[in-house]
C-alpha positions as CSV (number, residue, x, y, z in Angstrom):
1,X,-104.8,58.1,31.1
2,X,-103.5,54.5,31.2
3,X,-101.9,52.7,34.1
4,X,-99.3,49.9,33.9
5,X,-101.9,47.1,34.6
6,X,-104.0,48.2,31.7
7,X,-101.1,48.3,29.3
8,X,-100.1,44.8,30.6
9,X,-103.5,43.5,29.8
10,X,-103.4,45.0,26.3
11,X,-100.0,43.4,25.6
12,X,-101.2,40.0,26.9
13,X,-104.3,40.1,24.8
14,X,-102.5,41.2,21.7
15,X,-99.1,39.5,21.5
16,X,-98.8,40.1,17.8
17,X,-98.9,43.9,17.9
18,X,-96.4,45.6,15.6
19,X,-97.1,49.2,16.7
20,X,-98.0,50.8,20.0
21,X,-98.9,54.4,20.9
22,X,-98.9,55.0,24.6
23,X,-100.2,58.6,25.3
24,X,-100.3,60.0,28.8
25,X,-99.7,56.8,30.6
26,X,-98.6,56.1,34.2
27,X,-95.9,53.6,33.3
28,X,-92.4,53.2,34.4
29,X,-89.2,51.5,33.2
30,X,-90.4,48.1,34.3
31,X,-93.6,48.3,32.2
32,X,-91.7,49.5,29.1
33,X,-89.2,46.6,29.4
34,X,-92.2,44.2,29.7
35,X,-93.8,45.7,26.6
36,X,-90.7,45.4,24.5
37,X,-89.7,41.9,25.6
38,X,-93.3,40.6,25.3
39,X,-94.1,42.0,21.8
40,X,-91.6,40.2,19.6
41,X,-93.2,41.8,16.4
42,X,-93.1,45.3,17.8
43,X,-91.5,47.6,15.2
44,X,-92.8,51.1,16.1
45,X,-93.3,52.6,19.5
46,X,-94.5,56.0,20.6
47,X,-94.6,57.0,24.2
48,X,-95.3,60.5,25.6
49,X,-95.8,62.0,29.1
50,X,-94.6,58.9,31.0
51,X,-92.3,58.2,33.9
52,X,-89.8,56.2,31.7
53,X,-86.2,57.1,32.2
54,X,-83.7,58.0,29.5
55,X,-81.5,55.2,30.7
56,X,-84.3,52.7,30.2
57,X,-84.9,54.0,26.6
58,X,-81.3,53.6,25.8
59,X,-81.2,50.0,27.2
60,X,-84.3,49.1,25.2
61,X,-82.8,50.6,22.0
62,X,-79.8,48.4,22.5
63,X,-82.0,45.4,23.1
64,X,-84.3,45.8,20.2
65,X,-82.3,47.6,17.5
66,X,-85.0,47.3,14.8
67,X,-87.6,49.2,16.9
68,X,-88.6,52.6,15.5
69,X,-89.1,55.2,18.2
70,X,-91.1,58.3,17.7
71,X,-88.4,60.8,18.7
72,X,-90.9,63.6,19.2
73,X,-92.4,61.8,22.1
74,X,-89.6,59.7,23.6
75,X,-89.1,60.7,27.2
């Protein structure tokens, strides 16, 4: 189980990530927004069992239209 601070450290240490799988993480809308804004090269994202709202997912989809979401795990 990851928490937001751990995800933030991963993102800071690996700014060129193109894909990210976040299983069973205690993250919220703010952390998801941070991830998407911070990782300019992000092209694939899978999140499952998180506290991310549907509204946030829709906002992020609009912000980063080339990002591929794993629909089976999107909250």
